[in-house]
N, C-alpha and C positions, 0 to 999 in steps of 0.2 A: 578116508585118506586122506593127507594134509595137501592142498595145490603147491604145485612149484612154482616158483617164483624166481627172479634172479639172486644167486647166492652166492657171498662172501666166506672165507676159510681164515682160519687161524694161523698167521704165517709162520714156519717153519726156522727159525733162524738157526743157522752151523757157524761155528766159529773154526777159522782157517786161519793157517799162519799166515796169509797172506792178506788178510781180511782188514777193514779197516771200520772208519765210525758211521758212513755215511746214511748208511741204511737206519739206523736209528736217532741221529740228528736231520737229516734232510727229511728222509719217507717217515719217520716217526714212530718205527717199528720199537716193540718194548723190550730191552733189555740191560740187563748188570753188565753185560761180557764187555770190552772193549774191539776186541778183533772179530768181527762178524763179517764173512764175505760172503755168504749167499742165505736169503729167506727165500725159502721153498714154499711157492705161492700155491701150488695146487699139486700133490703128491700123492701116488699110489706105490711109493718105494716100501720095503717091506721094515716097520721100524720107525716111520715117519710119514705114516697117513693122516692127511689132511682132515680139519672135525670143521664143520660149520659155523660161523661166528655171528649170523643173524637172523632174524626170524622164525617162525615156529619149527623148523628144522635144527634150529642152533643146537650142538654138542653131538649130534651125528656124525659118522664119519664119512667121507668120499666112498667107501666101499656099503656102508649103511644105505646109501643113495643108491648105489647101481643095484643092490640086490634087494631093495625095496619097488625102485622104478623104472629097472630096467632100462627099454627101448625110449621111455619116455623119459628118463636121465640123460640119456649118452646119443640116441637116436638109435633105430632099429636096425642099419645096416652094420653100425659102429659096434651094438650088443651082438649081432650074428656073428663080426669077426674078434671080437674079444672077450667076447661074454663079460665077467665081474670085473676084469682088469681095466682100469683106467688106462689110456696109449699113448698120453704125454705129459711130461713133468716140467711146470713152468716156475721160474726162477728169477730172483733180481739179483745181480752180483757186482760187489765192488770189491774190486781190485786195490789195495794199499800200495803191493809191491807184486812183482810180477809171477803171474799162476805159473805151475811147471810146465813144460813143455810137456805135451801128451798126446796120445791118439785113442782112437776108439774101435772097437772091434766091429764088423758089420754082422747082421743078425746070424748066420751059419754059425761064424767062430765062436760068438758071444752064448749061442744056445749050446753050442757042443760043447764048450768049457767053462759057462758058468750058469745053464741052463736060463739063461735072460736075453729081452731085446737086445738088440745094439743099441747104438747112440748117434743117429742122425740129427745134427741140431743147428740154431739159426743161433745170430746176437743180432739186437740192434742197439746200436750206441747212444745211450740217455745222455751222458757227461763224459765229459774225460777233459785230464789236463792238457795245456797248447801241444806239449811234447807227446803225447800220449801216442802210442805205435801198440800193435798187434803182430802176432806171428801167426800167420797162416799158410800152409804149404813149404815149397823148395822156390828157390831163388835162380837154381839151373836144374839141368840133367843129373840126376843122379841115379845107381845101381844100387841094389841094396849091400852091395861090397862096399862101393864109396861112404854109403850112408856109417857104414860098422866101422870102418877108418876114419871119418870123422870123430864119431862118437868115441872111440879110442886115444883120438890125439887132443880131445878136446876143443876140437872146431869145428864143432855142429853146428854152432850159432852162423858156423860162415856160409852153411849151404840153406839157410831156411831163409822164407821170405819174411821181411819186416815192413809194414802197410803204418804209415800214418792214419790216424783216424781222429775223425772230427762228429760232432753229432748227428746222428741220421743216417750214419752211416751204416748198411747189413752186411752181414757176411753169413752165406750158409756153409757149415760143417760137415759134409759128407763123411760117413765112418772111413777109417784110414785116410784122410787128411791129418797131417801134424799141425797142431796148433797152441796158442796160448796169449791169454789175454795180457796185457804189458800193464805196469804199475799208471793209476790215476785215471782207472777206468771205472765208469758204471754201465753197467749192461743190462738188457730183459734177454731172456734165454728161455728157448722153447725148444722142446727136446723130447726123444722116446724116452719112456718111464722106465730108464736102466740107470744103475750108477757105476758102471762099467767103465774104469779107467785105467790106461797105461802109461805112465808117467816115466818117460826116456831123458829124461835129464831137467833136474831143480837148481842150478846154479848153487850144487854144492852147501845147500843150507841145513843148520841143524834143528831140530823141530825142540822148540824151548821145555816142555815136556819131557819129551826121553833122552833130551842130550845128543842124538842119535840124527844122521841123516837119513833123509824121509826114505823108505825103497824105492828102486827104480822098477821097474819090469822090462830089462832091455831083452831077451829072449821072447817073452810072449809077444813085444810090439813086430818083434822083426817080418813074421808075413802078415800083421793087420795092415801095414802102412800102403799108402798109395804112392809109388815114389815118381808119378808124372811130375812133369812142371806143365802149367796151366798157363793160359795166356792172361787170364784175370781172375782175382779170388772174389773178389768186392761185387755186391748184387747191386745191379742198376736198375733204378724202378723211377718212375713219372709221379710226383704229387701234385694230386687235382684235390683242390678244395672240396669239404663236404659230400665225400664219397669214398667209395673204398678202390685202393689203389695197390694193385697187385705188389707183395715183397717176393714171399716164397712159396711155389707150388710145386711141393715133392709128396711121394707115394706116402709120407708117413706124419705130414701136418703140411695145413694151408695156413699164408699168412698175408694180413692187408694191414696196410696203415691209412688210418681215415684222420686227413686232417681238417679238424672239425671249429668252426667258428659261427656257426648258427644253429636252429632247429632243424634236424632229419629224420625222415621215418626210414625204417628198414625192415625189411620182410625176407626172415627167414621160413617160410613156409614150405618150399621146395627143396631145404637144404637138408634135411634127414640126419641132425648132427648138432650135440650142445654148441655153444659158441663162447669163446673165451675173449673178455676185454683186458688189456693191461695198461694201464693209464703211465704212458711215456714223458706227457709234458704237460701242465695245465691240470685242468680239472674238467668234468664233465656230469649231466646227471641222466640219468635213464628214469624215462617216464613208462611205466609197464601198468595197465590197465588202473592209469588215476594216481600211484603210487610213484614217488620220486626214490630213486636211490642214486646216492651221491659217490662220487667216485676222483681219488685224488692220486696228484702223481706217485708212484711206487705201489699203487694198489692195483687190483684182480679183483674182477667179478666175472663168475659163469652163468648164463642164460641155458637153462637144461633146454632138451631139444622139441619139448612141448609149447618152447615160449618162438611163436612166429612173427608178433608185429610186437615194435617198440620204436619211441621218440629217444633219438640224443640230441641233446641241447649241450653250448658250450660259447662262451666267449672267446675263449681260447685253449685246445687241447689237440694232443697229438694220442691217437690210441692203437696200439698192435692190436688187430684183432683175429684170432685161430681157430680154425675148426678144423674137422676132418671131409 
């Protein structure tokens, strides 16, 4: 059996009506298209299964690895819980124009309606225009009937919370929370493995291919939405140099940010999970058993669960660290 090592995957690029060119021009993703909105970095979504791009396992799919290595690859507890399904989906997103306003169903609704996981997710803002914003949650207390009325008379934007953003801002988007990425935003997204989205408002845009407005899921969304008003929607965190600083600690994934400008040792021997690194700024090297792996902004690498000790080194990098 081939020994496991830090693994990179071929990005799966997705054209989107709102996509731009930054994933290609800035992050050097390869495509002849000009409206690439998403780079699926690690995916187990049917029809978009990631394939290894480096080392002796090159060409094998993510599912091949889980079938062959089981808990050695994902972690024993992860394998016991999810079997041969990889539980999270890792993306980079470039929104040249605003995304539709949408909501994701919880696990129970998604299972009942779509035989799927729900879609809890988080965003880490990598780059954004000076006036960029996102929509997350409501700006005031509303009932379901208030929401339906606003949707009907075209005033739904008036009841939604718009937040000005800057690089480094982090948002956890639990199922039920209405949200949308604004124009001029590049971000890292970590989410449950699910592609279930209910689109509730799309600025009356027309799809260039079909000549029609995109489908809305008004009725499906009604009982999926969390109508509560919250004090804050942004994740507060402390950034400490050369260590893992907690971002999001949810039942579905754990994320930290590593602000790296030195050489540090990481010990994952007690974790029992794969670890994913998303480079969101700068570049860094991983030293594993004397072999160097270089990761640049907009790249992702996965450490199988059997890898317990590595060295990270950089003059300047920020890394989103993801595990279960």
